[in-house]
VEXDO-308417 format. One record per residue (C-alpha): residue number from 1; x, y, z. Coordinates in steps of 0.05 Angstrom, whole numbers, plus 32768, in hexadecimal, padded with zeros to 4 digits. Example, Ala and Ser with C-alpha at 12.3 -4.5 7.8 and 13.67 -1.06 7.14 Angstrom:
2
 seq east north   up
   1 80F6  7FA6 809C
   2 8111  7FEB 808F
***
This chain:
352
 seq east north   up
   1 84EA  7DE6 8419
   2 84F1  7D98 8426
   3 852E  7D72 8408
   4 84FE  7D3D 83EF
   5 84BB  7D30 83DC
   6 84A2  7CE9 83E0
   7 8461  7CCD 83BA
   8 844D  7C85 83CF
   9 841E  7C5E 83A9
  10 8405  7C26 83D9
  11 83EB  7BE5 83CA
  12 83DE  7BA2 83EE
  13 8425  7B83 83D6
  14 8449  7BBF 83C4
  15 8459  7C09 83C9
  16 846F  7C2F 838D
  17 849A  7C6D 83A1
  18 84AC  7CAB 837C
  19 84DE  7CE2 8399
  20 84E6  7D28 8383
  21 851B  7D56 839A
  22 8511  7DA0 83AE
  23 8516  7DB4 8365
  24 84DC  7D82 834E
  25 850C  7D53 832B
  26 84FF  7D09 832F
  27 8538  7CEF 8356
  28 8524  7CA6 8367
  29 84EE  7C75 8357
  30 84E4  7C31 8379
  31 84B2  7BF7 8388
  32 84BA  7BD6 83CD
  33 8494  7BA7 83F6
  34 845B  7BBA 8421
  35 8479  7BB5 8465
  36 848D  7BE5 849E
  37 84D6  7BD1 849D
  38 84E0  7BDC 8451
  39 84BE  7C24 8456
  40 84E6  7C3B 848E
  41 8527  7C1F 8472
  42 8518  7C46 8430
  43 8509  7C86 8450
  44 8549  7C80 847B
  45 856F  7C85 8437
  46 8551  7CCB 842B
  47 857F  7CFE 8450
  48 855F  7D46 8462
  49 851C  7D5E 846A
  50 84EB  7D28 844C
  51 849E  7D2E 8442
  52 8475  7CF4 842D
  53 842F  7CED 8416
  54 8401  7CB3 8400
  55 83B7  7CAF 83F8
  56 8382  7C9B 842B
  57 836E  7C54 8421
  58 836F  7C0E 8440
  59 83B9  7C16 845B
  60 83B6  7C5A 8469
  61 83AF  7C53 84B7
  62 83E5  7C1D 84BA
  63 8418  7C40 8491
  64 840B  7C89 84B3
  65 8421  7C67 84F3
  66 845F  7C47 84D3
  67 8477  7C86 84B5
  68 8470  7CAB 84F9
  69 84A7  7C86 8510
  70 84D2  7CA9 84DC
  71 84E6  7CF3 84D8
  72 84BF  7D00 849D
  73 8484  7D2C 849A
  74 844A  7D02 8488
  75 8408  7D17 845F
  76 83CF  7CE7 8455
  77 83AA  7D09 841A
  78 8361  7D05 8404
  79 835B  7CDE 83C0
  80 831C  7CFF 83AB
  81 8343  7D45 83A7
  82 837F  7D27 837B
  83 835E  7D37 8337
  84 83A2  7D32 8317
  85 83AC  7CEA 8322
  86 8374  7CDD 82F0
  87 838E  7D07 82B7
  88 83BE  7CE2 8287
  89 83DF  7C9D 8290
  90 83D5  7C75 82C8
  91 8407  7C44 82EC
  92 841C  7C42 8331
  93 8460  7C63 831F
  94 8439  7C9C 8301
  95 8406  7CA2 833E
  96 8446  7CA4 8370
  97 846A  7CDD 8345
  98 8424  7D04 8343
  99 841E  7CFE 8389
 100 8468  7D18 8396
 101 8458  7D52 8364
 102 8417  7D65 838C
 103 843C  7D63 83CD
 104 8472  7D90 83BA
 105 843F  7DC2 839C
 106 8415  7DC0 83DA
 107 83D6  7DB0 83B6
 108 83C4  7D6F 83E4
 109 8385  7D6F 8411
 110 839B  7D48 8451
 111 8376  7D16 8473
 112 8376  7D19 84C2
 113 839E  7CDB 84DD
 114 83B7  7D02 8521
 115 8396  7CE0 855D
 116 83A7  7C9C 8578
 117 8383  7C9F 85B9
 118 8341  7C90 8590
 119 835B  7C57 856A
 120 8338  7C1F 8592
 121 82F7  7C44 8594
 122 82F5  7C50 8542
 123 82FF  7C07 853F
 124 82C6  7BF4 856E
 125 8299  7C2D 8549
 126 82A8  7C11 8506
 127 8297  7BC7 851F
 128 8258  7BE3 853A
 129 8245  7C03 84F8
 130 8254  7BC7 84CE
 131 822B  7B9C 84FC
 132 81EE  7BCF 84F6
 133 81F6  7BCB 84AC
 134 81FA  7B83 84AC
 135 81BD  7B7C 84D8
 136 8195  7BAD 84AA
 137 81A3  7B85 846B
 138 8191  7B42 8488
 139 8150  7B64 849E
 140 8144  7B7F 845C
 141 814F  7B3A 843D
 142 8117  7B19 846F
 143 80E5  7B52 845B
 144 80F7  7B44 840D
 145 80EA  7AFE 8418
 146 80A7  7B05 8432
 147 8096  7B3F 8402
 148 80AB  7B0D 83CA
 149 806E  7AE3 83E0
 150 8042  7B1C 83E6
 151 803C  7B18 8430
 152 8037  7B5B 844C
 153 806C  7B66 8483
 154 806B  7BB0 849A
 155 8088  7BC2 84DD
 156 80B8  7B9B 8508
 157 808D  7B62 851F
 158 80AC  7B32 84ED
 159 80EE  7B37 850D
 160 80D5  7B28 8554
 161 80EC  7AE5 8572
 162 80A8  7AD7 8592
 163 8080  7ADE 854F
 164 80B1  7ABB 851D
 165 8090  7A7A 851F
 166 804F  7A97 8509
 167 8073  7AC3 84D1
 168 8097  7A82 84B8
 169 8052  7A5B 84B2
 170 803E  7A8D 8480
 171 806E  7A79 8450
 172 8058  7A40 8426
 173 8096  7A1D 8411
 174 80C8  79F5 843C
 175 8105  7A18 8417
 176 80F0  7A58 8423
 177 80DF  7A4D 846B
 178 8126  7A2C 8472
 179 8143  7A6F 8454
 180 8118  7A97 847E
 181 8130  7A71 84BF
 182 817B  7A7A 84AC
 183 8174  7AC5 84A2
 184 8151  7AC8 84E9
 185 8187  7AA5 8504
 186 81BA  7AD2 84E2
 187 8194  7B0E 84FA
 188 8197  7AF4 8546
 189 81E4  7AE6 853F
 190 81F1  7B2C 8526
 191 81C1  7B49 855E
 192 81EE  7B2A 8592
 193 822C  7B3F 8576
 194 8211  7B86 856E
 195 81FE  7B8A 85B4
 196 8242  7B75 85CD
 197 8266  7BA3 85A0
 198 8233  7BD9 85B4
 199 8247  7BD1 85F8
 200 8293  7BD2 85F2
 201 828E  7C0C 85C2
 202 8265  7C33 85FA
 203 8298  7C20 8630
 204 82D1  7C39 8608
 205 82AF  7C7A 85F6
 206 82A6  7C8C 8647
 207 82F1  7C87 864A
 208 82F6  7CC3 8624
 209 82EF  7D0B 8647
 210 82C6  7D1F 860A
 211 8290  7CF0 8616
 212 827C  7D11 8654
 213 8279  7D59 8635
 214 824E  7D41 85F8
 215 8222  7D20 8624
 216 8203  7D6A 8633
 217 81ED  7D73 85EB
 218 81A3  7D5C 85E1
 219 8193  7D26 85AC
 220 81E1  7D0B 85B1
 221 81D6  7CC8 85CD
 222 820C  7C99 85E3
 223 8215  7C78 85A0
 224 821A  7CB9 857A
 225 824B  7CD6 85AF
 226 8278  7C95 85A4
 227 8273  7C9E 8557
 228 8280  7CEC 855D
 229 82BE  7CDE 858A
 230 82DB  7CAA 8559
 231 82CC  7CD2 851A
 232 82E6  7D17 8536
 233 831D  7D06 856D
 234 8327  7D4E 8581
 235 82FD  7D88 856F
 236 8338  7DB7 856A
 237 8345  7D9C 851F
 238 830D  7DCC 850E
 239 8318  7E18 8513
 240 82CF  7E2A 8506
 241 828A  7E09 8505
 242 828B  7E14 84B7
 243 82C8  7DE2 84B0
 244 82A1  7DB2 84DD
 245 8266  7DBB 84B5
 246 828B  7DA9 8477
 247 82A6  7D6D 8497
 248 8262  7D4F 84AA
 249 8245  7D5B 8466
 250 821C  7D9A 8481
 251 8243  7DD0 8459
 252 821C  7DF2 841E
 253 823E  7DEF 83DC
 254 8242  7E2E 83B3
 255 8259  7E40 836D
 256 8266  7E8A 8355
 257 828E  7EAC 831F
 258 829E  7EF6 8311
 259 828F  7F05 8359
 260 82A1  7F50 8355
 261 8296  7F89 832A
 262 82A9  7FD5 8336
 263 827A  800F 8338
 264 828D  8057 8347
 265 82D4  803B 8351
 266 82C2  800D 838A
 267 82BE  7FC3 838F
 268 8279  7FA4 8392
 269 8262  7F5A 8395
 270 823E  7F46 8357
 271 8207  7F1E 8378
 272 81FD  7EDF 839F
 273 821F  7E9E 8398
 274 81F7  7E64 8377
 275 81ED  7E2A 83AF
 276 81F3  7DE4 8397
 277 81D8  7DB6 83D3
 278 8208  7D9E 8409
 279 824E  7D89 8406
 280 825E  7D47 83E6
 281 829E  7D39 8407
 282 8292  7D25 844F
 283 8297  7CF7 848C
 284 825E  7CCA 8483
 285 825B  7CB4 84CB
 286 8252  7CFF 84E5
 287 821E  7D10 84AF
 288 81F6  7CD4 84CB
 289 81FF  7CE9 8511
 290 81EA  7D31 8509
 291 81B0  7D21 84D8
 292 8194  7CEB 8508
 293 819A  7D1A 8543
 294 8175  7D50 851B
 295 8141  7D25 8511
 296 813C  7D16 855A
 297 8142  7D5D 856B
 298 8106  7D73 8540
 299 80DA  7D51 8574
 300 80F5  7D68 85B4
 301 8111  7DA7 85D1
 302 813C  7DD2 85D2
 303 8146  7DCA 8587
 304 80F9  7DBC 857B
 305 80EF  7E04 8584
 306 811F  7E18 854F
 307 8109  7DE2 851C
 308 80C0  7E04 8525
 309 80DB  7E4A 851C
 310 80FB  7E35 84D9
 311 80BA  7E16 84C3
 312 8091  7E55 84D4
 313 80C5  7E7A 84A6
 314 80AE  7E50 8469
 315 80ED  7E20 8468
 316 80E0  7DDB 8450
 317 80E2  7DA6 8483
 318 8124  7D85 8462
 319 8148  7DC8 8464
 320 8130  7DD5 84A9
 321 814F  7D97 84C2
 322 8190  7DA1 84A2
 323 8190  7DE2 84C4
 324 8185  7DC2 8506
 325 81BA  7D90 84F9
 326 81E8  7DCA 84EA
 327 81D1  7DE3 852D
 328 81DF  7DA9 8554
 329 8228  7DA0 8532
 330 823B  7DE8 853D
 331 8221  7DE1 858A
 332 8245  7D9A 8592
 333 828A  7DBB 857A
 334 8286  7DF7 85A4
 335 8275  7DCC 85E2
 336 82AA  7D9C 85D6
 337 82E2  7DCE 85C4
 338 82D4  7DFE 8600
 339 82BD  7DC8 8630
 340 8286  7DF2 8643
 341 823F  7DDB 865E
 342 8206  7DDC 8629
 343 81D7  7E17 8635
 344 8190  7E0E 8615
 345 817E  7E55 8620
 346 81B8  7E6E 85F7
 347 81A4  7E40 85C2
 348 815A  7E57 85BF
 349 8174  7EA2 85C4
 350 81A1  7E95 8586
 351 8166  7E78 855F
 352 813A  7EB7 8572
***
């Protein structure tokens, strides 16, 4: 066992620290400034084997890099799994103490922070995704403005620079036209930023060896590949495709109780578990990547045949698309892990 278990409750200005010894006794509590030097100096005062934990959040990546400079074992934990923190009284000291207790008991669910080689790509992907969200928000506002005046604006013509003057003339009030012109100007600015960041993201993505490997998988375009590399970093994090499905939000949740009974002196399963939809704890980017890839795959080979086969068995279209998304995810993981070429014939053989 470790000599000390350290729980950190991290905030913008301060960090509350609770230290437990190997017997579970609270030996130290402190509040320090949120700075790298202060945290490292505190840990230097603990002699022996030290394990440190804190929750995933705004400061997690920075604090993880800081603590890796020390000799302590670092675990960044998933706050959604820390149910104990919501029970009883709530304060910084209480939260830090409970984190240390969960760490000592081995009940924490770690969050991956291992690879530094994709840090630049992560930031570029995040910037691109934010710009896509901002552009979508502005486009929705433009359409909402026209719809509020009972002006039909289906399709993408309302955004085209060549047709904007004609659309602006449909607005009867000068104030409304000025507002629409401002939104168009904002959309143009975001589009320019989006193109520049997309180009930088794709250049950075091509620097990684995985980019060439993943390019073999049908329906994975350059943007999706960049998002995959940034989110996964290394496929060897996942022991099997089922773990990868769970991380991508494609795993099925099940509920069961009294699973076994005895018959004739032998253990028998009582029945099937009840399915409750897909898991709710997942990486949003990866789920978007594989769901959008499945939509494309349903219209082109080699996954189109798999989709048609699922429909012919009576599966609903939305469930068939989820199955195709799982197949794309499993194929991606296998190709990436082994570094092998994608074999469409093998995929069709599995579907049959």
